[in-house]
PLY file of the C-alpha trace (Angstrom):
ply
format ascii 1.0
element vertex 328
property float x
property float y
property float z
element edge 327
property int vertex1
property int vertex2
end_header
9.41 -17.55 -9.22
6.76 -14.87 -8.85
7.61 -12.06 -6.43
4.89 -9.53 -5.72
5.30 -6.19 -3.95
2.41 -4.24 -2.46
3.59 -0.71 -1.75
1.83 1.87 0.41
2.39 5.49 1.33
5.28 4.54 3.59
7.33 4.05 0.44
7.02 7.71 -0.54
7.52 8.83 3.06
10.68 6.73 3.21
11.99 8.64 0.18
11.38 11.93 1.93
8.13 13.00 0.29
5.59 14.92 2.39
2.64 12.69 1.55
1.09 12.16 4.96
-2.55 13.09 5.33
-1.43 15.57 7.99
0.77 17.27 5.38
-2.14 17.45 2.99
-4.49 18.90 5.61
-2.17 21.85 6.20
-2.56 22.64 2.52
-6.25 21.82 2.24
-7.74 23.77 5.12
-6.11 27.00 3.88
-7.73 26.69 0.43
-10.70 29.01 0.13
-14.04 27.63 -0.99
-17.44 29.20 -1.59
-19.14 25.95 -0.59
-20.65 25.91 2.89
-20.44 22.10 2.95
-16.75 22.13 2.07
-16.05 24.75 4.72
-17.81 22.58 7.31
-15.67 19.62 6.24
-12.51 21.66 6.68
-13.64 22.85 10.09
-14.22 19.23 11.10
-10.70 18.28 9.96
-9.07 21.30 11.61
-10.78 20.76 14.95
-10.32 16.96 15.04
-7.02 16.20 13.29
-6.57 12.96 15.24
-9.97 11.72 14.09
-8.83 12.36 10.51
-5.53 10.47 10.80
-6.99 8.05 8.25
-8.73 10.23 5.67
-10.61 7.36 4.05
-12.09 5.91 7.24
-12.89 9.44 8.42
-14.74 10.20 5.19
-16.86 7.12 5.70
-17.67 8.34 9.18
-18.29 11.91 7.99
-21.10 10.78 5.68
-23.45 10.98 8.69
-23.30 14.77 8.19
-24.48 14.57 4.57
-28.10 14.28 3.51
-28.02 13.53 -0.21
-25.96 12.30 -3.14
-25.47 15.90 -4.21
-24.06 16.90 -0.84
-21.81 13.85 -0.80
-20.47 14.61 -4.29
-19.81 18.24 -3.41
-17.68 17.28 -0.42
-16.02 14.19 -1.86
-15.07 15.75 -5.21
-13.50 18.75 -3.52
-11.25 16.83 -1.15
-10.27 14.25 -3.76
-9.38 16.90 -6.36
-7.36 18.84 -3.83
-5.55 15.71 -2.66
-4.63 14.90 -6.25
-3.41 18.47 -6.85
-1.37 18.47 -3.63
0.34 15.16 -4.39
1.12 16.31 -7.94
2.81 19.36 -6.48
4.81 17.26 -3.99
5.92 14.90 -6.74
6.90 17.65 -9.16
9.20 19.39 -6.70
10.81 16.22 -5.33
14.51 15.72 -6.13
15.03 12.14 -7.31
18.76 12.71 -7.88
19.35 12.14 -4.16
18.31 8.50 -4.52
20.28 5.42 -5.63
18.17 3.58 -8.20
20.51 0.57 -8.30
20.02 -0.03 -4.58
16.26 -0.01 -5.13
16.56 -2.67 -7.85
18.68 -4.84 -5.53
16.01 -4.62 -2.84
13.35 -5.63 -5.38
15.42 -8.61 -6.52
16.38 -9.77 -3.01
13.86 -8.46 -0.46
15.05 -11.05 2.06
18.47 -9.39 2.42
17.17 -6.77 4.85
15.74 -9.38 7.25
17.48 -10.83 10.34
19.91 -13.58 9.34
17.74 -16.52 10.44
14.73 -15.27 8.46
16.92 -14.29 5.53
18.32 -17.81 5.32
14.86 -19.36 5.46
13.63 -17.19 2.58
16.78 -17.93 0.57
16.25 -21.65 1.11
12.61 -21.29 0.04
13.66 -19.45 -3.14
16.01 -22.31 -4.07
12.98 -24.25 -5.29
12.90 -21.84 -8.24
16.68 -21.40 -8.61
16.67 -22.38 -12.29
13.58 -20.41 -13.27
13.02 -16.79 -14.19
12.18 -14.41 -11.36
9.17 -12.26 -12.23
8.65 -9.13 -10.15
5.31 -7.36 -10.17
4.38 -4.28 -8.16
0.96 -3.20 -6.94
1.16 0.32 -5.57
-1.59 1.86 -3.47
-0.07 5.30 -4.09
-1.24 7.92 -6.56
2.31 9.13 -7.17
4.58 7.53 -9.77
7.74 7.48 -7.67
8.31 3.75 -8.17
8.12 4.13 -11.96
10.58 7.02 -11.94
13.04 5.11 -9.77
12.94 1.97 -11.92
12.66 3.80 -15.28
9.55 1.73 -15.91
7.73 2.79 -19.10
5.08 0.08 -19.31
7.40 -2.58 -20.71
9.17 -5.38 -18.81
12.68 -4.56 -17.56
15.41 -7.20 -17.23
17.51 -5.88 -14.37
20.32 -8.47 -14.18
22.98 -6.28 -15.77
21.92 -3.32 -13.63
22.57 -5.21 -10.39
25.47 -7.42 -11.63
23.66 -10.74 -11.45
24.01 -13.14 -14.37
21.36 -15.76 -13.62
18.53 -16.42 -13.19
16.76 -13.77 -15.24
15.16 -11.16 -13.00
12.46 -9.16 -14.73
10.23 -6.37 -13.50
7.13 -7.38 -15.41
4.61 -4.73 -14.45
3.86 -1.88 -12.06
0.19 -1.17 -11.53
-1.76 1.42 -9.55
-4.79 -0.18 -7.92
-6.04 3.23 -6.73
-5.08 5.21 -9.83
-2.89 8.27 -10.20
-2.93 11.88 -9.04
-4.67 12.96 -12.24
-6.49 9.85 -13.42
-9.02 7.32 -12.04
-8.36 8.14 -8.39
-9.92 5.62 -6.02
-10.35 6.92 -2.49
-12.64 5.53 0.15
-13.55 2.55 2.29
-13.47 -1.22 2.01
-17.22 -1.87 2.27
-20.54 -0.26 3.24
-20.06 -1.16 6.91
-17.51 1.65 7.00
-20.09 4.21 5.77
-21.80 5.68 8.84
-24.80 7.07 6.93
-27.07 4.04 6.58
-29.10 5.79 3.88
-26.07 5.55 1.61
-25.75 1.76 2.02
-28.12 1.21 -0.88
-27.20 4.33 -2.84
-25.31 3.06 -5.88
-24.04 6.52 -6.80
-22.31 6.88 -3.44
-21.19 3.26 -3.22
-19.52 3.35 -6.64
-17.57 6.40 -5.53
-16.74 5.67 -1.89
-16.39 1.86 -1.73
-13.06 1.06 -3.39
-14.02 -2.33 -4.79
-17.17 -0.94 -6.37
-15.35 2.13 -7.65
-12.81 -0.06 -9.45
-15.63 -2.10 -10.98
-17.46 1.03 -12.12
-14.31 2.33 -13.78
-14.16 -0.88 -15.88
-10.38 -0.98 -16.23
-9.91 -4.58 -15.01
-6.77 -3.59 -13.11
-8.32 -4.94 -9.91
-8.68 -8.33 -11.62
-5.02 -8.23 -12.66
-4.00 -7.45 -9.07
-6.06 -10.33 -7.71
-4.42 -12.64 -10.27
-0.93 -11.60 -9.19
-1.72 -12.37 -5.56
-3.13 -15.77 -6.52
0.06 -16.64 -8.45
2.66 -15.19 -6.08
5.27 -17.33 -4.36
6.65 -14.47 -2.30
4.59 -11.41 -1.33
6.25 -8.33 0.15
4.23 -5.53 1.75
6.06 -2.27 2.35
4.87 1.03 3.74
1.32 -0.01 4.52
-0.51 0.23 7.83
-2.53 -2.86 6.83
-5.55 -0.64 7.25
-9.21 -1.59 7.33
-10.05 0.29 4.12
-8.00 -2.25 2.14
-9.20 -5.43 3.87
-10.01 -7.11 0.56
-6.31 -7.35 -0.26
-5.28 -8.71 3.14
-7.99 -11.35 2.79
-6.70 -12.38 -0.63
-3.16 -12.61 0.71
-4.44 -14.73 3.58
-6.00 -17.14 1.09
-2.72 -17.32 -0.84
-0.87 -18.34 2.31
-2.76 -21.63 2.14
-0.57 -22.40 -0.88
3.19 -22.48 -1.41
3.68 -18.82 -0.65
5.48 -16.73 1.96
4.79 -13.19 3.11
7.18 -10.48 4.28
5.75 -7.34 5.88
8.11 -4.41 6.33
7.17 -1.61 8.66
8.36 0.93 11.14
7.75 0.02 14.74
8.88 0.49 18.28
12.61 0.22 18.80
13.82 -3.12 20.13
16.43 -2.79 22.92
19.84 -3.77 21.54
20.56 -5.62 24.78
17.35 -7.62 24.50
16.73 -8.38 20.81
14.58 -11.35 21.83
11.87 -8.76 22.60
11.41 -8.53 18.86
9.80 -11.97 18.89
7.02 -10.70 21.15
6.35 -7.82 18.79
6.44 -10.16 15.81
3.82 -12.47 17.33
1.44 -9.59 17.98
1.87 -8.27 14.45
1.21 -11.68 12.94
-1.99 -11.91 14.95
-2.98 -8.42 13.84
-2.50 -9.27 10.17
-4.15 -12.68 10.32
-7.20 -11.18 12.02
-7.66 -9.11 8.85
-8.05 -12.30 6.83
-10.92 -14.75 6.64
-8.82 -17.74 7.65
-10.14 -20.04 10.35
-8.09 -20.66 13.49
-6.40 -23.76 12.12
-5.48 -21.97 8.89
-4.12 -19.02 10.87
-1.84 -21.33 12.84
-0.50 -22.85 9.64
0.00 -19.43 8.08
2.05 -18.04 10.98
5.17 -19.91 9.89
4.88 -18.36 6.43
4.89 -14.76 7.63
8.02 -12.74 8.30
8.30 -9.21 9.67
11.02 -6.75 8.86
10.74 -4.07 11.53
12.88 -0.92 11.22
15.03 -2.54 8.54
17.05 -0.80 5.81
14.59 -2.04 3.19
14.30 0.59 0.41
16.79 2.84 2.18
18.15 4.31 -1.04
19.17 7.84 -0.15
22.69 8.64 -1.33
23.53 10.70 1.74
0 1
1 2
2 3
3 4
4 5
5 6
6 7
7 8
8 9
9 10
10 11
11 12
12 13
13 14
14 15
15 16
16 17
17 18
18 19
19 20
20 21
21 22
22 23
23 24
24 25
25 26
26 27
27 28
28 29
29 30
30 31
31 32
32 33
33 34
34 35
35 36
36 37
37 38
38 39
39 40
40 41
41 42
42 43
43 44
44 45
45 46
46 47
47 48
48 49
49 50
50 51
51 52
52 53
53 54
54 55
55 56
56 57
57 58
58 59
59 60
60 61
61 62
62 63
63 64
64 65
65 66
66 67
67 68
68 69
69 70
70 71
71 72
72 73
73 74
74 75
75 76
76 77
77 78
78 79
79 80
80 81
81 82
82 83
83 84
84 85
85 86
86 87
87 88
88 89
89 90
90 91
91 92
92 93
93 94
94 95
95 96
96 97
97 98
98 99
99 100
100 101
101 102
102 103
103 104
104 105
105 106
106 107
107 108
108 109
109 110
110 111
111 112
112 113
113 114
114 115
115 116
116 117
117 118
118 119
119 120
120 121
121 122
122 123
123 124
124 125
125 126
126 127
127 128
128 129
129 130
130 131
131 132
132 133
133 134
134 135
135 136
136 137
137 138
138 139
139 140
140 141
141 142
142 143
143 144
144 145
145 146
146 147
147 148
148 149
149 150
150 151
151 152
152 153
153 154
154 155
155 156
156 157
157 158
158 159
159 160
160 161
161 162
162 163
163 164
164 165
165 166
166 167
167 168
168 169
169 170
170 171
171 172
172 173
173 174
174 175
175 176
176 177
177 178
178 179
179 180
180 181
181 182
182 183
183 184
184 185
185 186
186 187
187 188
188 189
189 190
190 191
191 192
192 193
193 194
194 195
195 196
196 197
197 198
198 199
199 200
200 201
201 202
202 203
203 204
204 205
205 206
206 207
207 208
208 209
209 210
210 211
211 212
212 213
213 214
214 215
215 216
216 217
217 218
218 219
219 220
220 221
221 222
222 223
223 224
224 225
225 226
226 227
227 228
228 229
229 230
230 231
231 232
232 233
233 234
234 235
235 236
236 237
237 238
238 239
239 240
240 241
241 242
242 243
243 244
244 245
245 246
246 247
247 248
248 249
249 250
250 251
251 252
252 253
253 254
254 255
255 256
256 257
257 258
258 259
259 260
260 261
261 262
262 263
263 264
264 265
265 266
266 267
267 268
268 269
269 270
270 271
271 272
272 273
273 274
274 275
275 276
276 277
277 278
278 279
279 280
280 281
281 282
282 283
283 284
284 285
285 286
286 287
287 288
288 289
289 290
290 291
291 292
292 293
293 294
294 295
295 296
296 297
297 298
298 299
299 300
300 301
301 302
302 303
303 304
304 305
305 306
306 307
307 308
308 309
309 310
310 311
311 312
312 313
313 314
314 315
315 316
316 317
317 318
318 319
319 320
320 321
321 322
322 323
323 324
324 325
325 326
326 327
């Protein structure tokens, strides 16, 4: 069985890292710069924090204030370099000893265990089709930090985790962890999903800007083929788990690929924080679940009939204990 995790910034936030854009802005706007363009960018952020809640979408919108490739590069390079430096600092000072690595491995091996009992049983029944085969776990992280590697002791080689979580069979192997958007200090990819999210129309045909700001084109320009590997994992996955992602517009390509995979023998679990469901009326969770399914499926390119078929393959874990691995 092939189990694929897509992990967003919510993973690091769940650990206790201060990796929100709002945390970064507090650091960024206090950094002095001799560049007039950079100062104007910081003033825009400081005076309209809500408009910058999603840095990547906001950058696409901010391009309307830039007149040339040179101006774009001056602004973009500064904020990207500072974001990388800030996240490096956050990661370096974070105390991983407060976390239970074994609990993390158990969540990776059995992501269904944090779901409501009915959904948990359905996923377990689905997994029985592969009960005698090896379970391969792959991770695509959208984060620049390497928290997931540090918590799994991943060094680039597959890890058989059975003995670590006291399970004899079947073999459960973490095959690979890959960063689709790079690291804090290497091949950072930051930007939008496509040119429609770039407000400056003059940049829509500017290859220099596109290969920097449009994520898909940036990955292609970097020539690492990691994006192709990620697409392959989605196309081969039997169970896809998304954790800590807002399912944002700047990553629509991945939601579309997952939508296509739901046409096959594949199920999807999306874990996220959400509004609290009244304990006296847990049935209210079903209303929330329906709206979230609609929200996700509208990110795909499935037709209405395909969306209806896909609904039964999607499960939501809202406010679960998934990846709750703090020791205290």
